C-alpha positions in Angstrom: -70.1 -22.4 -5.3 -72.2 -25.5 -5.0 -74.9 -26.5 -7.5 -77.5 -25.5 -4.9 -75.8 -22.2 -4.4 -76.0 -21.7 -8.4 -79.4 -22.3 -8.3 -80.3 -20.1 -5.7 -78.4 -17.2 -7.1 -80.1 -17.7 -10.6 -83.3 -17.7 -9.0 -82.5 -14.5 -7.2 -81.2 -12.7 -10.6 -84.3 -13.8 -12.4 -86.5 -12.4 -9.3 -84.5 -9.0 -9.4 -85.3 -8.5 -13.3 -89.1 -9.9 -12.8 -88.2 -12.6 -15.4 -90.5 -15.8 -15.0 -88.1 -18.6 -13.6 -88.0 -21.0 -16.5 -85.7 -24.0 -16.5 -84.0 -22.6 -19.7 -83.1 -19.4 -18.1 -81.9 -21.2 -14.7 -79.8 -23.7 -16.7 -78.2 -20.9 -18.9 -77.4 -18.7 -15.9 -76.1 -21.8 -14.0 -73.7 -22.9 -17.0 -72.5 -19.1 -17.2 -71.8 -19.0 -13.6 -70.0 -22.1 -13.2 -67.9 -21.4 -16.3 -66.8 -18.0 -15.2 -65.8 -16.9 -18.7 -67.7 -16.5 -21.9 -69.3 -19.2 -23.8 -70.7 -19.9 -27.1 -74.4 -21.1 -27.6 -72.8 -24.4 -28.4 -70.6 -24.6 -25.5 -73.7 -23.8 -23.2 -75.6 -26.6 -24.8 -72.7 -29.0 -24.1 -72.2 -27.9 -20.5 -76.0 -27.9 -19.8 -76.0 -31.7 -19.6 -79.3 -31.7 -21.3 -79.7 -34.0 -24.4 -82.4 -31.7 -26.1 -81.4 -28.5 -25.6 -82.0 -27.0 -28.9 -80.3 -24.0 -30.4 -83.4 -22.2 -31.0 -84.4 -22.3 -27.2 -81.1 -21.3 -26.2 -80.9 -18.2 -28.6 -84.3 -17.2 -27.2 -83.3 -17.3 -23.6 -80.1 -15.7 -24.1 -82.1 -12.9 -26.0 -84.3 -12.6 -23.0 -81.3 -12.3 -20.5 -79.7 -10.1 -22.6 -82.8 -7.7 -22.8 -82.7 -7.1 -19.1 -79.0 -7.0 -18.4 -78.3 -10.5 -16.8 -75.8 -11.7 -19.7 -74.1 -9.6 -22.5 -72.3 -10.4 -25.7 -68.3 -10.8 -24.7 -67.0 -11.1 -28.1 -67.6 -12.8 -31.4 -64.9 -15.7 -32.7 -65.1 -17.6 -35.8 -69.0 -16.5 -36.4 -70.1 -17.5 -32.8 -71.1 -14.9 -30.2 -69.7 -15.5 -26.7 -71.9 -14.7 -24.0 -71.2 -14.2 -20.1 -72.9 -13.1 -17.1 -72.9 -9.2 -16.9 -71.3 -9.0 -13.7 -68.9 -5.9 -13.1 -69.9 -4.7 -16.8 -71.8 -1.7 -17.4 -74.0 -1.1 -20.8 -70.9 0.5 -22.6 -67.8 -1.0 -21.0 -66.8 -4.7 -20.0 -63.7 -6.0 -18.5 -61.1 -7.1 -21.0 -60.7 -10.8 -22.2 -57.4 -12.8 -22.7 -57.8 -15.6 -25.4 -55.3 -18.2 -26.5 -55.0 -18.0 -30.1 -54.1 -21.4 -30.4 -56.4 -23.6 -27.8 -59.3 -20.6 -27.9 -59.4 -20.8 -24.0 -60.6 -17.7 -22.6 -60.1 -15.8 -19.3 -61.7 -12.8 -17.6 -59.3 -10.0 -16.8 -61.7 -8.4 -14.3 -59.0 -7.0 -12.0 -58.0 -4.5 -15.2 -60.3 -1.5 -15.3 -60.0 0.8 -18.6 -61.1 4.1 -19.2 -63.6 4.5 -22.0 -62.1 5.6 -25.2 -62.9 8.8 -26.6 -63.5 8.8 -30.4 -60.5 10.0 -32.5 -62.8 10.6 -35.5 -65.2 13.8 -35.2 -68.9 12.8 -35.1 -68.5 9.4 -34.5 -70.0 8.2 -31.3 -68.8 5.1 -29.3 -71.7 3.2 -28.1 -69.6 0.1 -26.7 -65.9 -0.7 -25.7 -64.9 -4.3 -25.7 -60.8 -5.2 -25.2 -59.7 -8.6 -26.3 -56.1 -9.8 -25.7 -54.8 -12.7 -27.9 -51.9 -14.6 -27.3 -50.6 -18.2 -26.4 -51.5 -19.7 -23.0 -49.1 -21.9 -20.9 -50.2 -25.1 -22.3 -49.7 -23.9 -25.8 -46.8 -21.6 -25.6 
């Protein structure tokens, strides 16, 4: 996708959810779409190309995008939540992720669909299922 296509798609997503089209929302949606994989708040800030994109603005913007289901929390690593576009995911289940335990590079395994797990413990209700596989990427192996 070109930068122009990313902008058009981000605007379409915001319009569909009836969120105001702010510069912060557009930037975060474009960064996540371009990355094609989960990113932490720090990674989003670095990739945004903006010198003064503070953590509070990023946090609040991500919260608004989470509320309407445009992004979701993919996983937490080293106390940093990683976010991605909620494409091909439901409220309860997302595609698995493959993360290199050495360099931290993460890939989405969108071609894999896993059935929702039933709780092995009586009375325990599962609200969300996340699968993350760890190993070594070709560069680190």
